[in-house]
N, CA, C and O atoms as CSV, one atom per row, in Angstrom:
chain,resi,resn,atom,element,x,y,z
A,1,UNK,N,N,33.754,89.560,101.983
A,1,UNK,CA,C,33.348,89.218,100.630
A,1,UNK,C,C,32.932,87.754,100.553
A,1,UNK,O,O,33.564,86.875,101.138
A,2,UNK,N,N,31.868,87.522,99.827
A,2,UNK,CA,C,31.392,86.164,99.567
A,2,UNK,C,C,31.673,85.876,98.100
A,2,UNK,O,O,31.270,86.638,97.222
A,3,UNK,N,N,32.360,84.781,97.840
A,3,UNK,CA,C,32.633,84.359,96.464
A,3,UNK,C,C,31.541,83.378,96.047
A,3,UNK,O,O,31.345,82.352,96.698
A,4,UNK,N,N,30.836,83.686,94.975
A,4,UNK,CA,C,29.783,82.805,94.473
A,4,UNK,C,C,30.421,81.537,93.917
A,4,UNK,O,O,31.329,81.608,93.089
A,5,UNK,N,N,29.950,80.381,94.370
A,5,UNK,CA,C,30.491,79.102,93.912
A,5,UNK,C,C,30.057,78.779,92.483
A,5,UNK,O,O,30.687,77.961,91.813
A,6,UNK,N,N,28.986,79.416,92.017
A,6,UNK,CA,C,28.494,79.141,90.667
A,6,UNK,C,C,29.287,79.875,89.594
A,6,UNK,O,O,29.602,79.303,88.550
A,7,UNK,N,N,29.618,81.168,89.854
A,7,UNK,CA,C,30.266,81.949,88.799
A,7,UNK,C,C,31.583,82.598,89.217
A,7,UNK,O,O,32.300,83.140,88.377
A,8,UNK,N,N,31.907,82.545,90.516
A,8,UNK,CA,C,33.177,83.082,90.982
A,8,UNK,C,C,33.192,84.579,91.258
A,8,UNK,O,O,34.252,85.151,91.514
A,9,UNK,N,N,32.029,85.217,91.208
A,9,UNK,CA,C,31.954,86.655,91.441
A,9,UNK,C,C,32.082,86.979,92.926
A,9,UNK,O,O,31.520,86.273,93.763
A,10,UNK,N,N,32.812,88.035,93.260
A,10,UNK,CA,C,32.906,88.519,94.638
A,10,UNK,C,C,31.682,89.368,94.935
A,10,UNK,O,O,31.319,90.251,94.157
A,11,UNK,N,N,31.052,89.094,96.063
A,11,UNK,CA,C,29.862,89.829,96.478
A,11,UNK,C,C,30.064,90.355,97.897
A,11,UNK,O,O,30.837,89.778,98.662
A,12,UNK,N,N,29.381,91.439,98.258
A,12,UNK,CA,C,29.482,91.949,99.625
A,12,UNK,C,C,28.995,90.909,100.641
A,12,UNK,O,O,28.184,90.041,100.315
A,13,UNK,N,N,29.496,91.007,101.866
A,13,UNK,CA,C,29.125,90.045,102.912
A,13,UNK,C,C,27.636,90.019,103.205
A,13,UNK,O,O,27.110,88.984,103.614
A,14,UNK,N,N,26.945,91.134,103.005
A,14,UNK,CA,C,25.522,91.187,103.326
A,14,UNK,C,C,24.621,90.835,102.134
A,14,UNK,O,O,23.399,90.935,102.245
A,15,UNK,N,N,25.191,90.430,101.013
A,15,UNK,CA,C,24.394,90.105,99.826
A,15,UNK,C,C,23.665,88.779,100.021
A,15,UNK,O,O,24.222,87.822,100.558
A,16,UNK,N,N,22.411,88.741,99.576
A,16,UNK,CA,C,21.626,87.516,99.644
A,16,UNK,C,C,21.722,86.725,98.338
A,16,UNK,O,O,21.588,85.502,98.328
A,17,UNK,N,N,21.956,87.448,97.231
A,17,UNK,CA,C,22.046,86.835,95.915
A,17,UNK,C,C,23.289,87.349,95.199
A,17,UNK,O,O,23.741,88.463,95.463
A,18,UNK,N,N,23.837,86.552,94.304
A,18,UNK,CA,C,25.010,86.944,93.530
A,18,UNK,C,C,24.646,88.083,92.577
A,18,UNK,O,O,23.600,88.053,91.929
A,19,UNK,N,N,25.506,89.069,92.503
A,19,UNK,CA,C,25.244,90.219,91.634
A,19,UNK,C,C,25.394,89.887,90.152
A,19,UNK,O,O,24.933,90.651,89.304
A,20,UNK,N,N,26.031,88.760,89.824
A,20,UNK,CA,C,26.213,88.389,88.420
A,20,UNK,C,C,25.222,87.310,87.962
A,20,UNK,O,O,24.557,87.476,86.940
A,21,UNK,N,N,25.122,86.200,88.720
A,21,UNK,CA,C,24.290,85.082,88.260
A,21,UNK,C,C,22.990,84.919,89.047
A,21,UNK,O,O,22.166,84.073,88.699
A,22,UNK,N,N,22.792,85.713,90.099
A,22,UNK,CA,C,21.567,85.739,90.906
A,22,UNK,C,C,21.337,84.476,91.733
A,22,UNK,O,O,20.223,84.249,92.205
A,23,UNK,N,N,22.359,83.659,91.916
A,23,UNK,CA,C,22.213,82.502,92.811
A,23,UNK,C,C,22.121,82.978,94.249
A,23,UNK,O,O,22.666,84.018,94.619
A,24,UNK,N,N,21.409,82.179,95.059
A,24,UNK,CA,C,21.370,82.482,96.485
A,24,UNK,C,C,22.771,82.300,97.050
A,24,UNK,O,O,23.492,81.381,96.661
A,25,UNK,N,N,23.145,83.166,97.955
A,25,UNK,CA,C,24.475,83.087,98.552
A,25,UNK,C,C,24.444,82.472,99.949
A,25,UNK,O,O,25.412,82.586,100.701
A,26,UNK,N,N,23.324,81.816,100.299
A,26,UNK,CA,C,23.286,81.151,101.589
A,26,UNK,C,C,24.179,79.913,101.566
A,26,UNK,O,O,24.508,79.398,100.497
A,27,UNK,N,N,24.560,79.450,102.721
A,27,UNK,CA,C,25.517,78.347,102.838
A,27,UNK,C,C,25.017,77.075,102.165
A,27,UNK,O,O,25.783,76.401,101.476
A,28,UNK,N,N,23.744,76.738,102.354
A,28,UNK,CA,C,23.210,75.493,101.785
A,28,UNK,C,C,23.284,75.508,100.257
A,28,UNK,O,O,23.713,74.530,99.645
A,29,UNK,N,N,22.866,76.616,99.642
A,29,UNK,CA,C,22.896,76.718,98.176
A,29,UNK,C,C,24.324,76.684,97.658
A,29,UNK,O,O,24.608,75.985,96.686
A,30,UNK,N,N,25.221,77.422,98.286
A,30,UNK,CA,C,26.605,77.468,97.841
A,30,UNK,C,C,27.288,76.105,97.993
A,30,UNK,O,O,28.084,75.717,97.137
A,31,UNK,N,N,26.987,75.381,99.065
A,31,UNK,CA,C,27.546,74.035,99.251
A,31,UNK,C,C,27.006,73.080,98.187
A,31,UNK,O,O,27.750,72.249,97.666
A,32,UNK,N,N,25.719,73.196,97.863
A,32,UNK,CA,C,25.127,72.344,96.830
A,32,UNK,C,C,25.764,72.618,95.468
A,32,UNK,O,O,26.041,71.687,94.712
A,33,UNK,N,N,25.994,73.887,95.155
A,33,UNK,CA,C,26.629,74.248,93.881
A,33,UNK,C,C,28.047,73.696,93.826
A,33,UNK,O,O,28.462,73.143,92.808
A,34,UNK,N,N,28.791,73.846,94.917
A,34,UNK,CA,C,30.168,73.332,94.951
A,34,UNK,C,C,30.188,71.818,94.789
A,34,UNK,O,O,31.064,71.278,94.114
A,35,UNK,N,N,29.230,71.130,95.404
A,35,UNK,CA,C,29.165,69.661,95.287
A,35,UNK,C,C,28.821,69.243,93.855
A,35,UNK,O,O,29.393,68.286,93.333
A,36,UNK,N,N,27.888,69.958,93.223
A,36,UNK,CA,C,27.537,69.654,91.828
A,36,UNK,C,C,28.730,69.856,90.910
A,36,UNK,O,O,28.969,69.049,90.012
A,37,UNK,N,N,29.479,70.931,91.130
A,37,UNK,CA,C,30.659,71.197,90.295
A,37,UNK,C,C,31.696,70.097,90.475
A,37,UNK,O,O,32.316,69.662,89.504
A,38,UNK,N,N,31.888,69.645,91.708
A,38,UNK,CA,C,32.872,68.586,91.974
A,38,UNK,C,C,32.450,67.284,91.306
A,38,UNK,O,O,33.288,66.580,90.742
A,39,UNK,N,N,31.167,66.955,91.363
A,39,UNK,CA,C,30.687,65.723,90.727
A,39,UNK,C,C,30.807,65.818,89.215
A,39,UNK,O,O,31.190,64.848,88.562
A,40,UNK,N,N,30.485,66.968,88.656
A,40,UNK,CA,C,30.567,67.137,87.202
A,40,UNK,C,C,32.018,67.018,86.736
A,40,UNK,O,O,32.299,66.393,85.714
A,41,UNK,N,N,32.925,67.615,87.486
A,41,UNK,CA,C,34.335,67.548,87.117
A,41,UNK,C,C,34.842,66.121,87.192
A,41,UNK,O,O,35.640,65.697,86.356
A,42,UNK,N,N,34.381,65.375,88.194
A,42,UNK,CA,C,34.852,64.002,88.377
A,42,UNK,C,C,34.349,63.078,87.274
A,42,UNK,O,O,35.042,62.134,86.891
A,43,UNK,N,N,33.149,63.342,86.762
A,43,UNK,CA,C,32.575,62.438,85.761
A,43,UNK,C,C,32.526,63.049,84.370
A,43,UNK,O,O,32.147,62.376,83.412
A,44,UNK,N,N,32.903,64.305,84.248
A,44,UNK,CA,C,32.812,64.981,82.955
A,44,UNK,C,C,33.952,64.624,82.020
A,44,UNK,O,O,34.941,64.011,82.420
A,45,UNK,N,N,33.796,65.010,80.798
A,45,UNK,CA,C,34.809,64.751,79.783
A,45,UNK,C,C,35.792,65.914,79.770
A,45,UNK,O,O,35.391,67.077,79.802
A,46,UNK,N,N,37.061,65.597,79.724
A,46,UNK,CA,C,38.092,66.618,79.630
A,46,UNK,C,C,38.278,66.928,78.140
A,46,UNK,O,O,39.026,66.245,77.440
A,47,UNK,N,N,37.582,67.972,77.670
A,47,UNK,CA,C,37.545,68.266,76.243
A,47,UNK,C,C,38.892,68.685,75.685
A,47,UNK,O,O,39.158,68.453,74.505
A,48,UNK,N,N,39.748,69.293,76.487
A,48,UNK,CA,C,41.057,69.684,75.962
A,48,UNK,C,C,41.875,68.445,75.610
A,48,UNK,O,O,42.607,68.454,74.620
A,49,UNK,N,N,41.767,67.389,76.394
A,49,UNK,CA,C,42.470,66.149,76.075
A,49,UNK,C,C,41.914,65.509,74.814
A,49,UNK,O,O,42.666,64.957,74.011
A,50,UNK,N,N,40.604,65.580,74.637
A,50,UNK,CA,C,39.979,65.021,73.435
A,50,UNK,C,C,40.472,65.767,72.199
A,50,UNK,O,O,40.801,65.146,71.188
A,51,UNK,N,N,40.523,67.082,72.275
A,51,UNK,CA,C,40.979,67.886,71.141
A,51,UNK,C,C,42.439,67.580,70.818
A,51,UNK,O,O,42.793,67.436,69.648
A,52,UNK,N,N,43.279,67.481,71.827
A,52,UNK,CA,C,44.696,67.169,71.612
A,52,UNK,C,C,44.836,65.799,70.961
A,52,UNK,O,O,45.629,65.631,70.034
A,53,UNK,N,N,44.077,64.824,71.436
A,53,UNK,CA,C,44.136,63.478,70.856
A,53,UNK,C,C,43.702,63.508,69.390
A,53,UNK,O,O,44.322,62.858,68.548
A,54,UNK,N,N,42.652,64.249,69.084
A,54,UNK,CA,C,42.196,64.329,67.694
A,54,UNK,C,C,43.222,65.007,66.798
A,54,UNK,O,O,43.412,64.584,65.658
A,55,UNK,N,N,43.881,66.037,67.282
A,55,UNK,CA,C,44.921,66.716,66.501
A,55,UNK,C,C,46.068,65.759,66.224
A,55,UNK,O,O,46.580,65.712,65.105
A,56,UNK,N,N,46.476,64.997,67.230
A,56,UNK,CA,C,47.556,64.018,67.042
A,56,UNK,C,C,47.145,62.973,66.017
A,56,UNK,O,O,47.949,62.601,65.163
A,57,UNK,N,N,45.914,62.497,66.084
A,57,UNK,CA,C,45.433,61.489,65.126
A,57,UNK,C,C,45.437,62.058,63.709
A,57,UNK,O,O,45.842,61.371,62.771
A,58,UNK,N,N,44.998,63.284,63.543
A,58,UNK,CA,C,44.981,63.902,62.210
A,58,UNK,C,C,46.402,64.063,61.676
A,58,UNK,O,O,46.648,63.811,60.497
A,59,UNK,N,N,47.329,64.476,62.518
A,59,UNK,CA,C,48.718,64.643,62.078
A,59,UNK,C,C,49.326,63.306,61.678
A,59,UNK,O,O,50.005,63.212,60.655
A,60,UNK,N,N,49.087,62.276,62.477
A,60,UNK,CA,C,49.617,60.936,62.153
A,60,UNK,C,C,48.991,60.428,60.860
A,60,UNK,O,O,49.685,59.851,60.023
A,61,UNK,N,N,47.685,60.634,60.688
A,61,UNK,CA,C,47.021,60.187,59.460
A,61,UNK,C,C,47.582,60.919,58.246
A,61,UNK,O,O,47.800,60.308,57.200
A,62,UNK,N,N,47.814,62.215,58.377
A,62,UNK,CA,C,48.377,62.975,57.259
A,62,UNK,C,C,49.781,62.486,56.928
A,62,UNK,O,O,50.134,62.377,55.754
A,63,UNK,N,N,50.585,62.190,57.945
A,63,UNK,CA,C,51.931,61.676,57.710
A,63,UNK,C,C,51.878,60.326,57.015
A,63,UNK,O,O,52.663,60.072,56.102
A,64,UNK,N,N,50.976,59.466,57.426
A,64,UNK,CA,C,50.838,58.157,56.776
A,64,UNK,C,C,50.410,58.287,55.327
A,64,UNK,O,O,50.889,57.546,54.468
A,65,UNK,N,N,49.513,59.218,55.047
A,65,UNK,CA,C,49.081,59.440,53.664
A,65,UNK,C,C,50.259,59.909,52.822
A,65,UNK,O,O,50.436,59.446,51.695
A,66,UNK,N,N,51.068,60.823,53.356
A,66,UNK,CA,C,52.234,61.294,52.621
A,66,UNK,C,C,53.225,60.179,52.365
A,66,UNK,O,O,53.767,60.079,51.264
A,67,UNK,N,N,53.476,59.340,53.355
A,67,UNK,CA,C,54.417,58.228,53.191
A,67,UNK,C,C,53.898,57.240,52.163
A,67,UNK,O,O,54.644,56.805,51.285
A,68,UNK,N,N,52.616,56.879,52.264
A,68,UNK,CA,C,52.066,55.893,51.331
A,68,UNK,C,C,52.053,56.434,49.907
A,68,UNK,O,O,52.397,55.703,48.978
A,69,UNK,N,N,51.671,57.675,49.709
A,69,UNK,CA,C,51.644,58.239,48.355
A,69,UNK,C,C,53.062,58.419,47.788
A,69,UNK,O,O,53.255,58.328,46.576
A,70,UNK,N,N,54.034,58.668,48.637
A,70,UNK,CA,C,55.410,58.823,48.191
A,70,UNK,C,C,55.996,57.480,47.786
A,70,UNK,O,O,56.752,57.403,46.817
A,71,UNK,N,N,55.659,56.424,48.510
A,71,UNK,CA,C,56.174,55.092,48.233
A,71,UNK,C,C,55.541,54.538,46.954
A,71,UNK,O,O,56.218,53.878,46.166
A,72,UNK,N,N,54.279,54.796,46.749
A,72,UNK,CA,C,53.612,54.261,45.571
A,72,UNK,C,C,53.930,55.156,44.406
A,72,UNK,O,O,53.473,54.903,43.291
């Protein structure tokens, strides 16, 4: 079985193209895809961390609003 580096689909050993995303399954193409994914991961934004940070900021802001309105 050949695992497509682009989409993760298992393909037969004799397949020339991925059955799901149609990428070439030759070594050069698969290595290039794996390298692109590694570079993107290294320089990309971790969106789950951004979302968590925004949720924390909203909760803290809401707590501050409640405290300030209660004090005044």
